[in-house]
CHARMM internal coordinates of N, CA and C (Angstrom, degrees):
IC EDIT
DIST 1 N 1 CA 1.4495
DIST 1 CA 1 C 1.5296
ANGL 1 N 1 CA 1 C 108.56
DIST 1 C 2 N 1.2865
ANGL 1 CA 1 C 2 N 115.90
DIHE 1 N 1 CA 1 C 2 N 132.85
DIST 2 N 2 CA 1.4551
ANGL 1 C 2 N 2 CA 120.99
DIHE 1 CA 1 C 2 N 2 CA -179.77
DIST 2 CA 2 C 1.5191
ANGL 2 N 2 CA 2 C 110.59
DIHE 1 C 2 N 2 CA 2 C -92.16
DIST 2 C 3 N 1.3100
ANGL 2 CA 2 C 3 N 115.59
DIHE 2 N 2 CA 2 C 3 N 161.05
DIST 3 N 3 CA 1.4568
ANGL 2 C 3 N 3 CA 121.78
DIHE 2 CA 2 C 3 N 3 CA -178.24
DIST 3 CA 3 C 1.5284
ANGL 3 N 3 CA 3 C 109.03
DIHE 2 C 3 N 3 CA 3 C -94.11
DIST 3 C 4 N 1.3104
ANGL 3 CA 3 C 4 N 117.27
DIHE 3 N 3 CA 3 C 4 N 94.44
DIST 4 N 4 CA 1.4640
ANGL 3 C 4 N 4 CA 121.22
DIHE 3 CA 3 C 4 N 4 CA 178.04
DIST 4 CA 4 C 1.5143
ANGL 4 N 4 CA 4 C 109.84
DIHE 3 C 4 N 4 CA 4 C -123.02
DIST 4 C 5 N 1.3061
ANGL 4 CA 4 C 5 N 115.24
DIHE 4 N 4 CA 4 C 5 N 140.63
DIST 5 N 5 CA 1.4552
ANGL 4 C 5 N 5 CA 123.11
DIHE 4 CA 4 C 5 N 5 CA 166.38
DIST 5 CA 5 C 1.5156
ANGL 5 N 5 CA 5 C 105.72
DIHE 4 C 5 N 5 CA 5 C -119.11
DIST 5 C 6 N 1.3032
ANGL 5 CA 5 C 6 N 116.08
DIHE 5 N 5 CA 5 C 6 N 146.72
DIST 6 N 6 CA 1.4580
ANGL 5 C 6 N 6 CA 120.18
DIHE 5 CA 5 C 6 N 6 CA -178.87
DIST 6 CA 6 C 1.5144
ANGL 6 N 6 CA 6 C 109.76
DIHE 5 C 6 N 6 CA 6 C -113.38
DIST 6 C 7 N 1.3238
ANGL 6 CA 6 C 7 N 116.56
DIHE 6 N 6 CA 6 C 7 N 134.99
DIST 7 N 7 CA 1.4485
ANGL 6 C 7 N 7 CA 122.71
DIHE 6 CA 6 C 7 N 7 CA -178.62
DIST 7 CA 7 C 1.5232
ANGL 7 N 7 CA 7 C 108.20
DIHE 6 C 7 N 7 CA 7 C -116.58
DIST 7 C 8 N 1.3347
ANGL 7 CA 7 C 8 N 116.37
DIHE 7 N 7 CA 7 C 8 N 125.71
DIST 8 N 8 CA 1.4550
ANGL 7 C 8 N 8 CA 122.38
DIHE 7 CA 7 C 8 N 8 CA 175.76
DIST 8 CA 8 C 1.5223
ANGL 8 N 8 CA 8 C 108.25
DIHE 7 C 8 N 8 CA 8 C -106.26
DIST 8 C 9 N 1.3112
ANGL 8 CA 8 C 9 N 116.93
DIHE 8 N 8 CA 8 C 9 N 126.16
DIST 9 N 9 CA 1.4583
ANGL 8 C 9 N 9 CA 122.26
DIHE 8 CA 8 C 9 N 9 CA 172.89
DIST 9 CA 9 C 1.5195
ANGL 9 N 9 CA 9 C 107.40
DIHE 8 C 9 N 9 CA 9 C -111.12
DIST 9 C 10 N 1.3237
ANGL 9 CA 9 C 10 N 116.44
DIHE 9 N 9 CA 9 C 10 N 122.86
DIST 10 N 10 CA 1.4599
ANGL 9 C 10 N 10 CA 121.03
DIHE 9 CA 9 C 10 N 10 CA 176.30
DIST 10 CA 10 C 1.5190
ANGL 10 N 10 CA 10 C 107.61
DIHE 9 C 10 N 10 CA 10 C -116.76
DIST 10 C 11 N 1.3210
ANGL 10 CA 10 C 11 N 115.28
DIHE 10 N 10 CA 10 C 11 N 119.74
DIST 11 N 11 CA 1.4529
ANGL 10 C 11 N 11 CA 121.56
DIHE 10 CA 10 C 11 N 11 CA -177.14
DIST 11 CA 11 C 1.5312
ANGL 11 N 11 CA 11 C 107.84
DIHE 10 C 11 N 11 CA 11 C -110.99
DIST 11 C 12 N 1.3267
ANGL 11 CA 11 C 12 N 116.46
DIHE 11 N 11 CA 11 C 12 N 122.20
DIST 12 N 12 CA 1.4576
ANGL 11 C 12 N 12 CA 121.97
DIHE 11 CA 11 C 12 N 12 CA 178.48
DIST 12 CA 12 C 1.5254
ANGL 12 N 12 CA 12 C 107.64
DIHE 11 C 12 N 12 CA 12 C -103.39
DIST 12 C 13 N 1.3333
ANGL 12 CA 12 C 13 N 116.20
DIHE 12 N 12 CA 12 C 13 N 109.56
DIST 13 N 13 CA 1.4611
ANGL 12 C 13 N 13 CA 121.98
DIHE 12 CA 12 C 13 N 13 CA -176.46
DIST 13 CA 13 C 1.5334
ANGL 13 N 13 CA 13 C 110.51
DIHE 12 C 13 N 13 CA 13 C -83.65
DIST 13 C 14 N 1.3494
ANGL 13 CA 13 C 14 N 117.55
DIHE 13 N 13 CA 13 C 14 N 152.30
DIST 14 N 14 CA 1.4686
ANGL 13 C 14 N 14 CA 121.36
DIHE 13 CA 13 C 14 N 14 CA -179.45
DIST 14 CA 14 C 1.5315
ANGL 14 N 14 CA 14 C 113.70
DIHE 13 C 14 N 14 CA 14 C -59.29
DIST 14 C 15 N 1.3461
ANGL 14 CA 14 C 15 N 117.67
DIHE 14 N 14 CA 14 C 15 N -25.65
DIST 15 N 15 CA 1.4617
ANGL 14 C 15 N 15 CA 120.09
DIHE 14 CA 14 C 15 N 15 CA -179.08
DIST 15 CA 15 C 1.5289
ANGL 15 N 15 CA 15 C 112.84
DIHE 14 C 15 N 15 CA 15 C -83.80
DIST 15 C 16 N 1.3370
ANGL 15 CA 15 C 16 N 117.69
DIHE 15 N 15 CA 15 C 16 N 4.20
DIST 16 N 16 CA 1.4579
ANGL 15 C 16 N 16 CA 121.68
DIHE 15 CA 15 C 16 N 16 CA 178.18
DIST 16 CA 16 C 1.5184
ANGL 16 N 16 CA 16 C 114.24
DIHE 15 C 16 N 16 CA 16 C 97.25
DIST 16 C 17 N 1.3282
ANGL 16 CA 16 C 17 N 117.70
DIHE 16 N 16 CA 16 C 17 N -9.07
DIST 17 N 17 CA 1.4595
ANGL 16 C 17 N 17 CA 120.67
DIHE 16 CA 16 C 17 N 17 CA 178.69
DIST 17 CA 17 C 1.5256
ANGL 17 N 17 CA 17 C 110.00
DIHE 16 C 17 N 17 CA 17 C -72.31
DIST 17 C 18 N 1.3254
ANGL 17 CA 17 C 18 N 115.26
DIHE 17 N 17 CA 17 C 18 N 145.63
DIST 18 N 18 CA 1.4599
ANGL 17 C 18 N 18 CA 121.51
DIHE 17 CA 17 C 18 N 18 CA 177.55
DIST 18 CA 18 C 1.5192
ANGL 18 N 18 CA 18 C 107.66
DIHE 17 C 18 N 18 CA 18 C -119.63
DIST 18 C 19 N 1.3289
ANGL 18 CA 18 C 19 N 115.97
DIHE 18 N 18 CA 18 C 19 N 125.83
DIST 19 N 19 CA 1.4622
ANGL 18 C 19 N 19 CA 122.48
DIHE 18 CA 18 C 19 N 19 CA 179.90
DIST 19 CA 19 C 1.5248
ANGL 19 N 19 CA 19 C 108.38
DIHE 18 C 19 N 19 CA 19 C -112.71
DIST 19 C 20 N 1.3455
ANGL 19 CA 19 C 20 N 116.17
DIHE 19 N 19 CA 19 C 20 N 129.30
DIST 20 N 20 CA 1.4502
ANGL 19 C 20 N 20 CA 120.78
DIHE 19 CA 19 C 20 N 20 CA -179.68
DIST 20 CA 20 C 1.5235
ANGL 20 N 20 CA 20 C 108.86
DIHE 19 C 20 N 20 CA 20 C -118.95
DIST 20 C 21 N 1.3267
ANGL 20 CA 20 C 21 N 116.89
DIHE 20 N 20 CA 20 C 21 N 128.67
DIST 21 N 21 CA 1.4584
ANGL 20 C 21 N 21 CA 122.51
DIHE 20 CA 20 C 21 N 21 CA 177.73
DIST 21 CA 21 C 1.5260
ANGL 21 N 21 CA 21 C 108.14
DIHE 20 C 21 N 21 CA 21 C -120.73
DIST 21 C 22 N 1.3197
ANGL 21 CA 21 C 22 N 116.25
DIHE 21 N 21 CA 21 C 22 N 142.03
DIST 22 N 22 CA 1.4591
ANGL 21 C 22 N 22 CA 122.42
DIHE 21 CA 21 C 22 N 22 CA -177.33
DIST 22 CA 22 C 1.5219
ANGL 22 N 22 CA 22 C 107.91
DIHE 21 C 22 N 22 CA 22 C -127.25
DIST 22 C 23 N 1.3347
ANGL 22 CA 22 C 23 N 117.35
DIHE 22 N 22 CA 22 C 23 N 126.31
DIST 23 N 23 CA 1.4561
ANGL 22 C 23 N 23 CA 121.94
DIHE 22 CA 22 C 23 N 23 CA -177.83
DIST 23 CA 23 C 1.5277
ANGL 23 N 23 CA 23 C 109.98
DIHE 22 C 23 N 23 CA 23 C -127.36
DIST 23 C 24 N 1.3189
ANGL 23 CA 23 C 24 N 116.40
DIHE 23 N 23 CA 23 C 24 N 133.01
DIST 24 N 24 CA 1.4620
ANGL 23 C 24 N 24 CA 120.93
DIHE 23 CA 23 C 24 N 24 CA 172.41
DIST 24 CA 24 C 1.5217
ANGL 24 N 24 CA 24 C 107.30
DIHE 23 C 24 N 24 CA 24 C -97.55
DIST 24 C 25 N 1.3201
ANGL 24 CA 24 C 25 N 116.81
DIHE 24 N 24 CA 24 C 25 N 129.28
DIST 25 N 25 CA 1.4591
ANGL 24 C 25 N 25 CA 121.14
DIHE 24 CA 24 C 25 N 25 CA 179.24
DIST 25 CA 25 C 1.5171
ANGL 25 N 25 CA 25 C 109.10
DIHE 24 C 25 N 25 CA 25 C -118.52
DIST 25 C 26 N 1.2924
ANGL 25 CA 25 C 26 N 117.81
DIHE 25 N 25 CA 25 C 26 N 171.67
DIST 26 N 26 CA 1.4552
ANGL 25 C 26 N 26 CA 120.94
DIHE 25 CA 25 C 26 N 26 CA 175.95
DIST 26 CA 26 C 1.5183
ANGL 26 N 26 CA 26 C 111.63
DIHE 25 C 26 N 26 CA 26 C 118.59
DIST 26 C 27 N 1.3093
ANGL 26 CA 26 C 27 N 116.03
DIHE 26 N 26 CA 26 C 27 N -153.85
DIST 27 N 27 CA 1.4638
ANGL 26 C 27 N 27 CA 122.27
DIHE 26 CA 26 C 27 N 27 CA -176.19
DIST 27 CA 27 C 1.5170
ANGL 27 N 27 CA 27 C 110.88
DIHE 26 C 27 N 27 CA 27 C -97.19
DIST 27 C 28 N 1.3153
ANGL 27 CA 27 C 28 N 116.46
DIHE 27 N 27 CA 27 C 28 N 139.53
DIST 28 N 28 CA 1.4558
ANGL 27 C 28 N 28 CA 121.80
DIHE 27 CA 27 C 28 N 28 CA -179.58
DIST 28 CA 28 C 1.5332
ANGL 28 N 28 CA 28 C 110.12
DIHE 27 C 28 N 28 CA 28 C -73.64
DIST 28 C 29 N 1.3280
ANGL 28 CA 28 C 29 N 116.21
DIHE 28 N 28 CA 28 C 29 N 141.71
DIST 29 N 29 CA 1.4636
ANGL 28 C 29 N 29 CA 121.08
DIHE 28 CA 28 C 29 N 29 CA 172.58
DIST 29 CA 29 C 1.5174
ANGL 29 N 29 CA 29 C 108.05
DIHE 28 C 29 N 29 CA 29 C -78.21
DIST 29 C 30 N 1.3209
ANGL 29 CA 29 C 30 N 118.46
DIHE 29 N 29 CA 29 C 30 N 119.84
DIST 30 N 30 CA 1.4579
ANGL 29 C 30 N 30 CA 120.14
DIHE 29 CA 29 C 30 N 30 CA -174.02
DIST 30 CA 30 C 1.5247
ANGL 30 N 30 CA 30 C 111.07
DIHE 29 C 30 N 30 CA 30 C -138.64
DIST 30 C 31 N 1.3270
ANGL 30 CA 30 C 31 N 114.38
DIHE 30 N 30 CA 30 C 31 N 162.78
DIST 31 N 31 CA 1.4654
ANGL 30 C 31 N 31 CA 122.69
DIHE 30 CA 30 C 31 N 31 CA 176.51
DIST 31 CA 31 C 1.5257
ANGL 31 N 31 CA 31 C 107.96
DIHE 30 C 31 N 31 CA 31 C -140.21
DIST 31 C 32 N 1.3317
ANGL 31 CA 31 C 32 N 116.25
DIHE 31 N 31 CA 31 C 32 N 169.99
DIST 32 N 32 CA 1.4576
ANGL 31 C 32 N 32 CA 121.66
DIHE 31 CA 31 C 32 N 32 CA 177.66
DIST 32 CA 32 C 1.5253
ANGL 32 N 32 CA 32 C 109.47
DIHE 31 C 32 N 32 CA 32 C -69.94
DIST 32 C 33 N 1.3104
ANGL 32 CA 32 C 33 N 117.28
DIHE 32 N 32 CA 32 C 33 N 133.82
DIST 33 N 33 CA 1.4577
ANGL 32 C 33 N 33 CA 123.18
DIHE 32 CA 32 C 33 N 33 CA -178.79
DIST 33 CA 33 C 1.5253
ANGL 33 N 33 CA 33 C 110.00
DIHE 32 C 33 N 33 CA 33 C -85.76
DIST 33 C 34 N 1.3373
ANGL 33 CA 33 C 34 N 116.16
DIHE 33 N 33 CA 33 C 34 N 121.88
DIST 34 N 34 CA 1.4612
ANGL 33 C 34 N 34 CA 120.36
DIHE 33 CA 33 C 34 N 34 CA 176.54
DIST 34 CA 34 C 1.5260
ANGL 34 N 34 CA 34 C 108.98
DIHE 33 C 34 N 34 CA 34 C -155.19
DIST 34 C 35 N 1.3129
ANGL 34 CA 34 C 35 N 116.20
DIHE 34 N 34 CA 34 C 35 N 156.96
DIST 35 N 35 CA 1.4612
ANGL 34 C 35 N 35 CA 122.22
DIHE 34 CA 34 C 35 N 35 CA 175.21
DIST 35 CA 35 C 1.5164
ANGL 35 N 35 CA 35 C 113.71
DIHE 34 C 35 N 35 CA 35 C 53.60
DIST 35 C 36 N 1.3225
ANGL 35 CA 35 C 36 N 115.13
DIHE 35 N 35 CA 35 C 36 N -133.59
DIST 36 N 36 CA 1.4679
ANGL 35 C 36 N 36 CA 121.63
DIHE 35 CA 35 C 36 N 36 CA -177.55
DIST 36 CA 36 C 1.5291
ANGL 36 N 36 CA 36 C 111.84
DIHE 35 C 36 N 36 CA 36 C -93.06
DIST 36 C 37 N 1.3109
ANGL 36 CA 36 C 37 N 117.32
DIHE 36 N 36 CA 36 C 37 N 28.11
DIST 37 N 37 CA 1.4633
ANGL 36 C 37 N 37 CA 121.85
DIHE 36 CA 36 C 37 N 37 CA -175.20
DIST 37 CA 37 C 1.5244
ANGL 37 N 37 CA 37 C 112.88
DIHE 36 C 37 N 37 CA 37 C -62.23
DIST 37 C 38 N 1.3165
ANGL 37 CA 37 C 38 N 119.09
DIHE 37 N 37 CA 37 C 38 N -21.03
DIST 38 N 38 CA 1.4695
ANGL 37 C 38 N 38 CA 121.24
DIHE 37 CA 37 C 38 N 38 CA -178.40
DIST 38 CA 38 C 1.5320
ANGL 38 N 38 CA 38 C 112.21
DIHE 37 C 38 N 38 CA 38 C -61.62
DIST 38 C 39 N 1.3301
ANGL 38 CA 38 C 39 N 117.35
DIHE 38 N 38 CA 38 C 39 N -14.40
DIST 39 N 39 CA 1.4694
ANGL 38 C 39 N 39 CA 120.11
DIHE 38 CA 38 C 39 N 39 CA 175.34
DIST 39 CA 39 C 1.5226
ANGL 39 N 39 CA 39 C 110.87
DIHE 38 C 39 N 39 CA 39 C -68.55
DIST 39 C 40 N 1.3330
ANGL 39 CA 39 C 40 N 117.84
DIHE 39 N 39 CA 39 C 40 N -17.99
DIST 40 N 40 CA 1.4573
ANGL 39 C 40 N 40 CA 122.12
DIHE 39 CA 39 C 40 N 40 CA -173.61
DIST 40 CA 40 C 1.5245
ANGL 40 N 40 CA 40 C 113.86
DIHE 39 C 40 N 40 CA 40 C -113.42
DIST 40 C 41 N 1.3251
ANGL 40 CA 40 C 41 N 117.06
DIHE 40 N 40 CA 40 C 41 N 11.56
DIST 41 N 41 CA 1.4573
ANGL 40 C 41 N 41 CA 119.38
DIHE 40 CA 40 C 41 N 41 CA 179.31
DIST 41 CA 41 C 1.5154
ANGL 41 N 41 CA 41 C 111.28
DIHE 40 C 41 N 41 CA 41 C 172.59
DIST 41 C 42 N 1.3147
ANGL 41 CA 41 C 42 N 115.51
DIHE 41 N 41 CA 41 C 42 N -162.70
DIST 42 N 42 CA 1.4612
ANGL 41 C 42 N 42 CA 122.54
DIHE 41 CA 41 C 42 N 42 CA -178.89
DIST 42 CA 42 C 1.5176
ANGL 42 N 42 CA 42 C 109.75
DIHE 41 C 42 N 42 CA 42 C -121.47
DIST 42 C 43 N 1.3254
ANGL 42 CA 42 C 43 N 116.08
DIHE 42 N 42 CA 42 C 43 N 143.07
DIST 43 N 43 CA 1.4572
ANGL 42 C 43 N 43 CA 120.60
DIHE 42 CA 42 C 43 N 43 CA 176.90
DIST 43 CA 43 C 1.5178
ANGL 43 N 43 CA 43 C 108.14
DIHE 42 C 43 N 43 CA 43 C -72.80
DIST 43 C 44 N 1.3400
ANGL 43 CA 43 C 44 N 116.38
DIHE 43 N 43 CA 43 C 44 N 121.73
DIST 44 N 44 CA 1.4634
ANGL 43 C 44 N 44 CA 121.51
DIHE 43 CA 43 C 44 N 44 CA -178.23
DIST 44 CA 44 C 1.5236
ANGL 44 N 44 CA 44 C 112.36
DIHE 43 C 44 N 44 CA 44 C -115.33
DIST 44 C 45 N 1.3139
ANGL 44 CA 44 C 45 N 117.64
DIHE 44 N 44 CA 44 C 45 N -2.46
DIST 45 N 45 CA 1.4576
ANGL 44 C 45 N 45 CA 123.84
DIHE 44 CA 44 C 45 N 45 CA 177.84
DIST 45 CA 45 C 1.5169
ANGL 45 N 45 CA 45 C 108.31
DIHE 44 C 45 N 45 CA 45 C -159.64
DIST 45 C 46 N 1.3093
ANGL 45 CA 45 C 46 N 116.64
DIHE 45 N 45 CA 45 C 46 N 176.93
DIST 46 N 46 CA 1.4662
ANGL 45 C 46 N 46 CA 120.14
DIHE 45 CA 45 C 46 N 46 CA -176.95
DIST 46 CA 46 C 1.5291
ANGL 46 N 46 CA 46 C 112.41
DIHE 45 C 46 N 46 CA 46 C -56.28
DIST 46 C 47 N 1.3224
ANGL 46 CA 46 C 47 N 117.98
DIHE 46 N 46 CA 46 C 47 N -42.26
DIST 47 N 47 CA 1.4658
ANGL 46 C 47 N 47 CA 122.90
DIHE 46 CA 46 C 47 N 47 CA -179.82
DIST 47 CA 47 C 1.5250
ANGL 47 N 47 CA 47 C 111.64
DIHE 46 C 47 N 47 CA 47 C -128.44
DIST 47 C 48 N 1.3428
ANGL 47 CA 47 C 48 N 117.08
DIHE 47 N 47 CA 47 C 48 N 30.16
DIST 48 N 48 CA 1.4596
ANGL 47 C 48 N 48 CA 121.54
DIHE 47 CA 47 C 48 N 48 CA -173.57
DIST 48 CA 48 C 1.5186
ANGL 48 N 48 CA 48 C 111.01
DIHE 47 C 48 N 48 CA 48 C -126.22
DIST 48 C 49 N 1.3376
ANGL 48 CA 48 C 49 N 115.72
DIHE 48 N 48 CA 48 C 49 N 132.55
DIST 49 N 49 CA 1.4587
ANGL 48 C 49 N 49 CA 122.50
DIHE 48 CA 48 C 49 N 49 CA 177.36
DIST 49 CA 49 C 1.5209
ANGL 49 N 49 CA 49 C 108.48
DIHE 48 C 49 N 49 CA 49 C -111.85
DIST 49 C 50 N 1.3184
ANGL 49 CA 49 C 50 N 116.95
DIHE 49 N 49 CA 49 C 50 N 126.50
DIST 50 N 50 CA 1.4664
ANGL 49 C 50 N 50 CA 122.02
DIHE 49 CA 49 C 50 N 50 CA 171.46
DIST 50 CA 50 C 1.5155
ANGL 50 N 50 CA 50 C 107.47
DIHE 49 C 50 N 50 CA 50 C -86.30
DIST 50 C 51 N 1.3193
ANGL 50 CA 50 C 51 N 116.96
DIHE 50 N 50 CA 50 C 51 N 111.27
DIST 51 N 51 CA 1.4602
ANGL 50 C 51 N 51 CA 120.83
DIHE 50 CA 50 C 51 N 51 CA -173.52
DIST 51 CA 51 C 1.5228
ANGL 51 N 51 CA 51 C 111.95
DIHE 50 C 51 N 51 CA 51 C -70.26
DIST 51 C 52 N 1.3281
ANGL 51 CA 51 C 52 N 115.25
DIHE 51 N 51 CA 51 C 52 N 148.64
DIST 52 N 52 CA 1.4609
ANGL 51 C 52 N 52 CA 121.78
DIHE 51 CA 51 C 52 N 52 CA 178.59
DIST 52 CA 52 C 1.5251
ANGL 52 N 52 CA 52 C 108.71
DIHE 51 C 52 N 52 CA 52 C -71.13
DIST 52 C 53 N 1.3290
ANGL 52 CA 52 C 53 N 116.65
DIHE 52 N 52 CA 52 C 53 N 128.63
DIST 53 N 53 CA 1.4521
ANGL 52 C 53 N 53 CA 122.64
DIHE 52 CA 52 C 53 N 53 CA 175.61
DIST 53 CA 53 C 1.5181
ANGL 53 N 53 CA 53 C 108.11
DIHE 52 C 53 N 53 CA 53 C -158.28
DIST 53 C 54 N 1.3007
ANGL 53 CA 53 C 54 N 117.45
DIHE 53 N 53 CA 53 C 54 N 171.65
DIST 54 N 54 CA 1.4598
ANGL 53 C 54 N 54 CA 121.16
DIHE 53 CA 53 C 54 N 54 CA -177.26
DIST 54 CA 54 C 1.5282
ANGL 54 N 54 CA 54 C 110.72
DIHE 53 C 54 N 54 CA 54 C -124.00
DIST 54 C 55 N 1.3018
ANGL 54 CA 54 C 55 N 114.12
DIHE 54 N 54 CA 54 C 55 N 159.51
DIST 55 N 55 CA 1.4572
ANGL 54 C 55 N 55 CA 122.64
DIHE 54 CA 54 C 55 N 55 CA 171.99
DIST 55 CA 55 C 1.5228
ANGL 55 N 55 CA 55 C 105.75
DIHE 54 C 55 N 55 CA 55 C -125.14
DIST 55 C 56 N 1.3099
ANGL 55 CA 55 C 56 N 117.34
DIHE 55 N 55 CA 55 C 56 N 122.98
DIST 56 N 56 CA 1.4589
ANGL 55 C 56 N 56 CA 121.51
DIHE 55 CA 55 C 56 N 56 CA 179.79
DIST 56 CA 56 C 1.5172
ANGL 56 N 56 CA 56 C 109.73
DIHE 55 C 56 N 56 CA 56 C -111.60
DIST 56 C 57 N 1.3100
ANGL 56 CA 56 C 57 N 115.46
DIHE 56 N 56 CA 56 C 57 N 138.71
DIST 57 N 57 CA 1.4638
ANGL 56 C 57 N 57 CA 120.74
DIHE 56 CA 56 C 57 N 57 CA 176.90
DIST 57 CA 57 C 1.5216
ANGL 57 N 57 CA 57 C 107.77
DIHE 56 C 57 N 57 CA 57 C -135.68
DIST 57 C 58 N 1.3084
ANGL 57 CA 57 C 58 N 115.43
DIHE 57 N 57 CA 57 C 58 N 136.61
DIST 58 N 58 CA 1.4548
ANGL 57 C 58 N 58 CA 121.00
DIHE 57 CA 57 C 58 N 58 CA 179.58
DIST 58 CA 58 C 1.5184
ANGL 58 N 58 CA 58 C 108.23
DIHE 57 C 58 N 58 CA 58 C -127.28
DIST 58 C 59 N 1.3069
ANGL 58 CA 58 C 59 N 116.33
DIHE 58 N 58 CA 58 C 59 N 140.14
DIST 59 N 59 CA 1.4498
ANGL 58 C 59 N 59 CA 119.59
DIHE 58 CA 58 C 59 N 59 CA 176.54
DIST 59 CA 59 C 1.5161
ANGL 59 N 59 CA 59 C 109.42
DIHE 58 C 59 N 59 CA 59 C -149.30
DIST 59 C 60 N 1.3033
ANGL 59 CA 59 C 60 N 115.68
DIHE 59 N 59 CA 59 C 60 N 157.75
DIST 60 N 60 CA 1.4529
ANGL 59 C 60 N 60 CA 122.36
DIHE 59 CA 59 C 60 N 60 CA 179.25
DIST 60 CA 60 C 1.5202
ANGL 60 N 60 CA 60 C 108.12
DIHE 59 C 60 N 60 CA 60 C -127.09
DIST 60 C 61 N 1.3015
ANGL 60 CA 60 C 61 N 116.04
DIHE 60 N 60 CA 60 C 61 N 135.93
DIST 61 N 61 CA 1.4555
ANGL 60 C 61 N 61 CA 121.16
DIHE 60 CA 60 C 61 N 61 CA 178.27
DIST 61 CA 61 C 1.5216
ANGL 61 N 61 CA 61 C 107.85
DIHE 60 C 61 N 61 CA 61 C -115.01
DIST 61 C 62 N 1.3163
ANGL 61 CA 61 C 62 N 116.61
DIHE 61 N 61 CA 61 C 62 N 126.41
DIST 62 N 62 CA 1.4621
ANGL 61 C 62 N 62 CA 122.48
DIHE 61 CA 61 C 62 N 62 CA 178.54
DIST 62 CA 62 C 1.5227
ANGL 62 N 62 CA 62 C 107.11
DIHE 61 C 62 N 62 CA 62 C -124.97
DIST 62 C 63 N 1.3201
ANGL 62 CA 62 C 63 N 116.17
DIHE 62 N 62 CA 62 C 63 N 95.61
DIST 63 N 63 CA 1.4618
ANGL 62 C 63 N 63 CA 121.19
DIHE 62 CA 62 C 63 N 63 CA -176.63
DIST 63 CA 63 C 1.5209
ANGL 63 N 63 CA 63 C 110.55
DIHE 62 C 63 N 63 CA 63 C -103.09
DIST 63 C 64 N 1.3012
ANGL 63 CA 63 C 64 N 116.25
DIHE 63 N 63 CA 63 C 64 N 136.38
DIST 64 N 64 CA 1.4579
ANGL 63 C 64 N 64 CA 122.03
DIHE 63 CA 63 C 64 N 64 CA 172.63
DIST 64 CA 64 C 1.5236
ANGL 64 N 64 CA 64 C 107.13
DIHE 63 C 64 N 64 CA 64 C -103.21
DIST 64 C 65 N 1.3294
ANGL 64 CA 64 C 65 N 115.78
DIHE 64 N 64 CA 64 C 65 N 89.92
DIST 65 N 65 CA 1.4557
ANGL 64 C 65 N 65 CA 121.45
DIHE 64 CA 64 C 65 N 65 CA -178.04
DIST 65 CA 65 C 1.5214
ANGL 65 N 65 CA 65 C 108.17
DIHE 64 C 65 N 65 CA 65 C -91.60
DIST 65 C 66 N 1.3175
ANGL 65 CA 65 C 66 N 116.68
DIHE 65 N 65 CA 65 C 66 N 124.69
DIST 66 N 66 CA 1.4608
ANGL 65 C 66 N 66 CA 120.80
DIHE 65 CA 65 C 66 N 66 CA 179.11
DIST 66 CA 66 C 1.5263
ANGL 66 N 66 CA 66 C 112.39
DIHE 65 C 66 N 66 CA 66 C 76.95
DIST 66 C 67 N 1.3003
ANGL 66 CA 66 C 67 N 118.25
DIHE 66 N 66 CA 66 C 67 N 22.80
DIST 67 N 67 CA 1.4630
ANGL 66 C 67 N 67 CA 121.57
DIHE 66 CA 66 C 67 N 67 CA 178.45
DIST 67 CA 67 C 1.5109
ANGL 67 N 67 CA 67 C 111.98
DIHE 66 C 67 N 67 CA 67 C 107.94
DIST 67 C 68 N 1.3181
ANGL 67 CA 67 C 68 N 114.23
DIHE 67 N 67 CA 67 C 68 N 165.26
DIST 68 N 68 CA 1.4601
ANGL 67 C 68 N 68 CA 120.94
DIHE 67 CA 67 C 68 N 68 CA -178.37
DIST 68 CA 68 C 1.5277
ANGL 68 N 68 CA 68 C 109.73
DIHE 67 C 68 N 68 CA 68 C -82.93
DIST 68 C 69 N 1.3076
ANGL 68 CA 68 C 69 N 117.14
DIHE 68 N 68 CA 68 C 69 N 136.52
DIST 69 N 69 CA 1.4560
ANGL 68 C 69 N 69 CA 122.30
DIHE 68 CA 68 C 69 N 69 CA 178.35
DIST 69 CA 69 C 1.5231
ANGL 69 N 69 CA 69 C 108.53
DIHE 68 C 69 N 69 CA 69 C -111.07
DIST 69 C 70 N 1.3179
ANGL 69 CA 69 C 70 N 115.97
DIHE 69 N 69 CA 69 C 70 N 132.92
DIST 70 N 70 CA 1.4519
ANGL 69 C 70 N 70 CA 119.90
DIHE 69 CA 69 C 70 N 70 CA 179.57
DIST 70 CA 70 C 1.5256
ANGL 70 N 70 CA 70 C 108.10
DIHE 69 C 70 N 70 CA 70 C -110.22
DIST 70 C 71 N 1.3104
ANGL 70 CA 70 C 71 N 117.35
DIHE 70 N 70 CA 70 C 71 N 119.43
DIST 71 N 71 CA 1.4577
ANGL 70 C 71 N 71 CA 122.02
DIHE 70 CA 70 C 71 N 71 CA 179.03
DIST 71 CA 71 C 1.5266
ANGL 71 N 71 CA 71 C 108.41
DIHE 70 C 71 N 71 CA 71 C -98.53
DIST 71 C 72 N 1.3058
ANGL 71 CA 71 C 72 N 116.22
DIHE 71 N 71 CA 71 C 72 N 126.89
DIST 72 N 72 CA 1.4526
ANGL 71 C 72 N 72 CA 120.50
DIHE 71 CA 71 C 72 N 72 CA 179.68
DIST 72 CA 72 C 1.5126
ANGL 72 N 72 CA 72 C 109.60
DIHE 71 C 72 N 72 CA 72 C -122.93
DIST 72 C 73 N 1.3062
ANGL 72 CA 72 C 73 N 115.17
DIHE 72 N 72 CA 72 C 73 N 139.24
DIST 73 N 73 CA 1.4593
ANGL 72 C 73 N 73 CA 120.94
DIHE 72 CA 72 C 73 N 73 CA 176.66
DIST 73 CA 73 C 1.5247
ANGL 73 N 73 CA 73 C 107.84
DIHE 72 C 73 N 73 CA 73 C -85.69
DIST 73 C 74 N 1.3382
ANGL 73 CA 73 C 74 N 117.29
DIHE 73 N 73 CA 73 C 74 N 131.44
DIST 74 N 74 CA 1.4742
ANGL 73 C 74 N 74 CA 120.62
DIHE 73 CA 73 C 74 N 74 CA -179.70
DIST 74 CA 74 C 1.4984
ANGL 74 N 74 CA 74 C 111.54
DIHE 73 C 74 N 74 CA 74 C -113.00
END
COOR INIT
IC SEED 1 N 1 CA 1 C
IC BUILD
């Protein structure tokens, strides 16, 4: 398990636009760089490979703009 903290920045602009930024912080997952290892990541130090991996974030926004709306099935 790697040491990551996630930072969410939510910027509310005066024109009503909402900007969301997501940052992963912490220590990089790395291995010793040798041979053809560059196919699996990027060189981040003289003998260090930062391995390819992903960070996924999911969020849901439920805004009541102009008042709450109640939907009823009839």
